[in-house]
C-alpha positions in Angstrom: 153.1 -30.1 -102.0 156.1 -28.2 -103.2 157.7 -29.6 -106.3 161.2 -31.1 -105.8 164.1 -29.1 -107.2 167.0 -31.3 -108.5 170.7 -30.5 -108.4 172.5 -32.8 -110.9 176.2 -33.5 -111.2 177.4 -35.5 -114.2 174.6 -34.2 -116.5 176.3 -34.7 -119.9 176.7 -38.5 -119.8 174.2 -40.9 -121.3 172.4 -41.3 -117.9 172.4 -37.6 -117.2 170.9 -36.6 -120.6 168.2 -39.2 -120.4 167.5 -38.3 -116.8 167.1 -34.6 -117.6 164.6 -35.5 -120.3 162.5 -37.6 -117.9 162.7 -35.1 -115.1 161.6 -32.1 -117.1 158.8 -34.2 -118.7 157.6 -34.8 -115.1 157.8 -31.0 -114.3 160.9 -31.1 -112.1 163.2 -28.1 -112.1 166.8 -29.1 -112.7 170.1 -27.3 -112.1 172.7 -29.2 -114.0 176.4 -28.7 -113.3 178.8 -29.0 -116.2 182.5 -28.4 -116.5 182.2 -26.6 -119.8 178.9 -24.8 -120.4 179.7 -24.0 -124.0 180.5 -27.6 -124.9 177.8 -29.3 -122.9 175.1 -26.7 -123.1 174.0 -27.2 -126.7 173.5 -30.9 -125.9 171.7 -30.5 -122.6 169.4 -27.6 -123.6 167.7 -29.8 -126.1 166.9 -32.4 -123.5 164.6 -30.3 -121.3 161.4 -28.4 -121.8 161.9 -24.6 -121.8 162.2 -23.1 -118.3 162.9 -26.4 -116.5 166.7 -26.5 -116.8 169.4 -24.2 -115.6 173.0 -24.8 -116.5 175.9 -23.9 -114.1 179.6 -24.2 -115.1 182.0 -25.5 -112.5 185.4 -27.2 -113.3 186.6 -27.8 -109.8 185.3 -28.9 -106.4 184.5 -25.4 -105.1 183.0 -25.9 -101.6 181.2 -22.5 -101.3 179.8 -22.7 -104.8 178.5 -26.2 -104.3 177.0 -25.2 -101.0 175.2 -22.2 -102.6 173.7 -24.5 -105.3 172.6 -27.2 -102.8 170.8 -24.6 -100.6 168.2 -24.3 -103.4 167.6 -28.0 -104.0 165.7 -30.7 -102.2 167.4 -33.6 -104.0 171.0 -33.8 -105.1 172.0 -36.5 -107.6 175.7 -37.4 -108.4 176.3 -39.2 -111.6 180.0 -38.2 -111.9 182.3 -41.1 -112.8 185.3 -42.1 -115.0 186.3 -45.4 -116.6 190.0 -44.7 -116.7 192.5 -42.3 -115.2 194.2 -39.6 -117.2 196.4 -38.6 -114.3 197.5 -40.1 -111.0 194.9 -40.6 -108.2 192.0 -39.4 -110.5 189.9 -42.3 -109.5 190.2 -41.3 -105.8 189.5 -37.6 -106.6 186.4 -38.4 -108.7 184.9 -41.5 -107.0 185.9 -40.9 -103.3 186.8 -37.2 -102.6 184.0 -35.6 -104.6 181.1 -37.8 -103.2 182.6 -37.2 -99.7 182.4 -33.5 -100.2 178.8 -33.6 -101.6 177.5 -35.8 -98.8 179.1 -33.6 -96.1 177.3 -30.5 -97.6 174.1 -32.5 -98.0 174.2 -33.4 -94.3 175.0 -29.8 -93.3 172.0 -28.4 -95.2 169.7 -31.3 -94.3 168.4 -31.8 -97.9 165.7 -34.4 -98.4 167.8 -36.9 -100.4 171.3 -37.4 -101.8 171.4 -40.0 -104.6 174.8 -41.3 -105.7 175.6 -43.6 -108.6 178.2 -46.2 -107.8 178.7 -49.6 -109.6 177.7 -53.2 -109.3 180.1 -56.1 -108.7 182.9 -54.1 -107.1 183.0 -55.6 -103.6 185.3 -58.5 -104.6 187.6 -56.5 -106.9 190.2 -55.6 -104.3 192.9 -55.4 -106.9 191.1 -52.7 -109.0 191.8 -49.0 -108.3 188.4 -48.2 -109.9 186.6 -50.6 -107.6 188.5 -49.5 -104.5 187.7 -45.8 -105.1 184.0 -46.5 -105.7 183.7 -48.5 -102.5 185.6 -45.8 -100.5 183.2 -43.3 -101.9 180.2 -45.3 -100.7 181.7 -45.6 -97.2 182.3 -41.9 -97.0 178.7 -41.1 -98.1 177.1 -43.5 -95.6 179.2 -42.1 -92.8 178.5 -38.4 -93.7 174.8 -38.4 -94.6 172.2 -40.8 -93.2 169.6 -40.1 -95.9 171.8 -41.2 -98.7 170.7 -43.5 -101.5 173.4 -45.4 -103.4 172.5 -47.0 -106.7 174.8 -49.7 -108.1 173.9 -50.5 -111.7 175.4 -53.2 -113.9 176.5 -52.2 -117.4 174.2 -49.4 -118.6 173.6 -49.6 -122.4 171.8 -47.5 -125.0 172.6 -45.8 -128.3 174.5 -43.2 -126.3 176.7 -45.6 -124.4 180.4 -46.4 -124.7 180.0 -50.1 -124.4 177.7 -51.7 -127.0 178.6 -48.9 -129.6 182.3 -49.4 -129.2 182.1 -53.1 -129.4 179.9 -53.0 -132.5 182.5 -50.6 -134.1 185.3 -53.1 -133.3 183.3 -56.1 -134.4 182.5 -54.5 -137.7 186.2 -53.8 -138.4 188.2 -56.6 -136.9 188.3 -60.2 -138.2 188.8 -61.6 -134.7 187.6 -60.7 -131.2 189.6 -61.6 -128.1 187.7 -63.0 -125.2 189.2 -62.1 -121.8 188.8 -64.7 -119.0 187.3 -67.0 -121.7 184.4 -64.7 -122.0 182.7 -66.2 -118.9 182.3 -63.0 -116.8 178.6 -62.4 -116.1 176.6 -59.2 -116.4 173.1 -58.0 -115.8 172.9 -55.2 -118.4 170.3 -52.5 -117.8 168.9 -50.1 -120.4 169.4 -46.5 -119.6 165.7 -45.7 -119.7 165.1 -48.5 -117.1 167.7 -47.0 -114.8 166.3 -43.5 -115.2 162.9 -44.8 -114.3 164.4 -46.3 -111.1 165.9 -43.0 -110.2 162.6 -41.2 -110.8 160.8 -43.8 -108.6 163.4 -43.2 -105.9 163.0 -39.5 -106.0 159.2 -39.8 -105.7 159.4 -42.5 -103.0 159.9 -42.3 -99.2 163.0 -44.4 -99.5 166.1 -43.2 -97.7 169.2 -44.8 -96.2 169.3 -47.3 -99.1 171.9 -49.2 -101.1 170.2 -50.6 -104.2 171.6 -52.9 -106.9 170.1 -52.0 -110.3 169.9 -54.7 -112.9 168.1 -55.5 -116.1 165.8 -58.6 -116.5 168.5 -60.8 -118.2 171.9 -62.2 -117.4 174.6 -62.8 -120.0 178.2 -63.8 -120.1 180.6 -61.5 -121.9 180.8 -64.0 -124.8 177.0 -64.1 -125.0 176.9 -60.3 -125.2 179.4 -60.3 -128.1 177.4 -63.0 -129.9 174.3 -60.9 -129.5 176.0 -57.9 -130.9 177.4 -59.9 -133.9 174.0 -61.3 -134.7 172.5 -57.8 -134.5 174.9 -56.3 -137.0 174.8 -59.4 -139.2 178.5 -60.3 -138.9 180.5 -63.4 -138.1 183.8 -63.2 -136.3 186.3 -65.5 -134.8 186.2 -65.3 -131.0 189.5 -66.2 -129.4 190.0 -66.8 -125.7 193.3 -65.0 -124.8 195.7 -66.5 -122.1 195.7 -64.1 -119.1 199.4 -63.1 -119.6 198.9 -62.1 -123.2 195.6 -60.4 -122.3 197.3 -58.4 -119.5 200.1 -57.3 -121.9 197.5 -56.2 -124.6 195.7 -54.1 -121.9 199.0 -52.5 -121.0 199.4 -51.5 -124.7 195.8 -50.5 -125.3 195.8 -48.1 -122.3 198.4 -46.0 -124.0 195.8 -44.8 -126.6 194.3 -41.3 -126.1 190.9 -43.0 -125.5 191.9 -46.5 -124.2 189.9 -49.5 -125.5 191.1 -51.4 -122.4 193.3 -50.6 -119.4 195.1 -52.8 -117.0 192.7 -51.8 -114.3 189.7 -52.7 -116.4 191.3 -56.0 -117.3 191.5 -56.8 -113.5 187.9 -55.7 -113.1 186.7 -58.2 -115.8 187.7 -61.1 -113.5 184.6 -60.4 -111.4 181.0 -61.0 -112.2 178.9 -57.9 -112.6 175.7 -59.3 -111.2 173.6 -59.1 -108.0 175.7 -59.8 -104.9 173.0 -60.7 -102.4 174.5 -58.2 -100.0 171.9 -55.5 -100.9 168.4 -55.4 -102.2 167.9 -55.1 -106.0 165.3 -53.0 -107.9 163.2 -56.2 -108.3 163.0 -56.6 -104.5 161.5 -53.2 -104.2 159.1 -53.7 -107.1 161.0 -51.5 -109.5 160.9 -53.9 -112.5 163.0 -53.4 -115.6 161.5 -54.7 -118.9 163.9 -53.7 -121.7 165.4 -56.8 -123.3 169.0 -56.5 -124.5 168.6 -58.0 -128.0 165.4 -55.9 -128.7 167.0 -52.7 -127.7 170.4 -53.1 -129.5 168.4 -54.0 -132.7 166.9 -50.5 -132.6 170.3 -48.9 -133.3 172.6 -51.6 -134.6 171.7 -50.5 -138.2 174.5 -47.9 -137.8 177.0 -50.8 -138.1 175.2 -52.6 -141.0 175.7 -52.5 -144.7 172.9 -50.2 -145.9 172.6 -48.3 -142.6 169.0 -47.6 -141.6 167.8 -49.2 -144.8 169.6 -52.5 -144.0 167.5 -55.6 -143.6 168.3 -59.2 -142.7 168.9 -60.2 -146.3 171.5 -57.5 -146.9 173.3 -58.3 -143.7 173.4 -62.0 -144.5 175.3 -61.3 -147.7 178.4 -60.3 -145.7 
């Protein structure tokens, strides 16, 4: 059987880098599209075995160029996404218009599979631009290409993420930590390696026309996640539930930073649980089990935020 050739968009993020490693290890040929080949190339080239990865630079949605690339692939994977807008309508451009374009080309060329990464827990978030753009993207894909596979992960974490690492940085520096919505929002965090394994399983399987919610084996509230991070870095901090009006005002200020810690849209999104909805099947329903435990995994890299770094031990951290 002819080996599948993968066209990958969004290669430089934590999921993309880990996916390239696993794909090349399994002898897949990958064409990875990046906006800046000089900035992203030195990172990506170290992720794949020699001869298995080709890098292509593209900084806009060029129909003809995308079509020429997709002609040579059997599976197209779209991991492109943003957490906040730097300019007006950027959510729509990235999460709706781009998947719409890719799925139309996929249908025209009749490729085997188009795999798109969306997000979990967005169906109820009708006041969030991020959620609306993601859902619209899903609708466009399903309309355009029957053999589409939409993956909806909860928070994806690892040493390369922008979630646990940012919070451990804040918790190591700030004496207090605000809790939005009393810290009761629920999550099913999934480790990046588990999510990558699901993607590999999907590529190798006969599944098509599928929307799949991807979750880890545990469920936590936001407060429980923060407490786990604090325990892992050996710190104690005052956790303060913020009234919604004050929290909304703080989000308005924080989004003015060059790299926002929180935006107004993200604050709205935090109202809604990030857990299985029951609308779609989950990876566990299909037998794609995830086994990475949150506390075990963050303990593997939390030493970066401890006194003593990699040589830190529990005794050292308890002195703080």
